[in-house]
N, C-alpha and C positions, 0 to 999 in steps of 0.2 A: 740526373743522367745515367744511362746505363753505359758500365765500362765492361769492356772482356779484354781476358790477358792471354797472349798465346807468348810460345815459346819454346825451345828446345829442351829434350832431355840433357842431362848435365853431360860435364865429360868423364872418363872412367874415375877422375880424381876428386870430383863434384866441384862444384861453384867457388870459386875462392870468395873471402870475405867481402873484398872490394866488389865483386862483380853484383852477389847479392843485395851490398848496401846499395849499388850503382841502379839494379832496378827497382827497389823497392822506392828511392826515394823520387823515381821519375812516377810512378804509381801514384804514390803518397802528396806528390805535390800537385794532382789532376783530381783526385777526388774529395768531394766534401760533403759533411753530412746529408744523410738521405740519398744520398749515391746509392747505383748499386754496381756490386761486381760480379762478372762472373768468368768462370774458367772452365775445363775439361777434367781437372782435378789429378793432371796425371802429374808424377815426379818429375822433380824437373823446375822449369819457370814456373807452373801453377801452383806447385804447393809453396813455394817462397814466397809467391804474392797475396795469395790467400792466407797463410799465415800473418804475413806483412798487415794485412785486414784486419784477421783477428785480432791480433795487439793494437792496432790503430783505435779499434772500436771500442775498447777499454778506458778511451779517455775522451769519448764525444757524449754529448748528450742527445742526440739524433745519428744512432749506428748505421755503416753502409749496410744494407741487404746484401747476402754471400748464396750466387745463386751457384750450381754444379751443375753440366752438362755433359752425364756419362757415356765414356762408350761401351759398347758390348763386352768387349773384349777389355775386363777389369786386371789385366797381367801389369797394367804399368800405373795404376792408379793408387793414389794415395788412400785409403781407407779410413782413416781417421777423422779427412776433411768432411766425410757425408756426417758425422754427428755433430757438426760445427756449422754446416748450412742452413742457411733459411728455407731454401728453397731446393730440391734435386730432380732432374730430370733424368731417368732411368729406363728409357725404353729401348732399350738392345739396338744403339745407333750404332752403325759403321763410324769409321773414324771420319771419314770426308762429310757423312750425312752429320755426325754431332758438331763439326767444324764449321759448317753450314748453318743449321740452325741454333748457333753460338753468336754468328757473323749477324743473321735476321734480326737475329732477339736484341742487339747492344746498338747503341748509338755512336761509340767509336773504338775502334779498338787500338791495344797496347802491343806490340808483336814484339819479339827479343830473340831474333834468329841467333847462331852460333856463328855461323859464317855467311857469305854472301850466297844474293839466289841461286838455286839451285831447282829443277824439277821437279826430284824424289826428297820432298819434305815437307811434311803436314803443317808446318808453322809455315812455310814460303806459300802453299797453297791455300792456307785460311788469307793469309793477303792477298792472294792474289785474287780469291772471290771477294772480299771486300773489297777492293777498288773494282772489280766488275761491278759489284752491287750498287756502287755511286751513292751509296747512302753512308760511307764512310771517308767522306772527302779528307784526302790525304791521312790516311791510317798511319798511325804512327809507328815505324818503324824503329827502332832503336838498337843499335850496332852494343856487341858487348862492352864491356867497360875494360879500358886501359889497362895494362898490365901493371900489378902492384909496383911501388918505386922500391 
């Protein structure tokens, strides 16, 4: 199965360890050896999920393939992920085009928005597109982790 991850940039003080563990545990509970995981490679949720799959792959007999869909503007891209990916799509995509290509490629989307749905959010635009396509029946949209106790 091909999984895609989408999510927000971290808040100014970064994601808490609880938030990171929460997002990563949801992704890893869905992946099985031989699956593929793709994302946009940007700072925030993309990087946290990608790094988790890299660590997870060290324990598998058949790793999860890592695919990056990079935007034309690399300002928000975590560049070290490029060297870790099995496949990189880097054709000067605009952000919306890149997100649409990622959704068209995957079978299921995991989205981690930081706030309720808003119009001017790349994560929510990606979720809306996935729902419109109909191929991602019930795109999984996960709210942020509860606050640390």
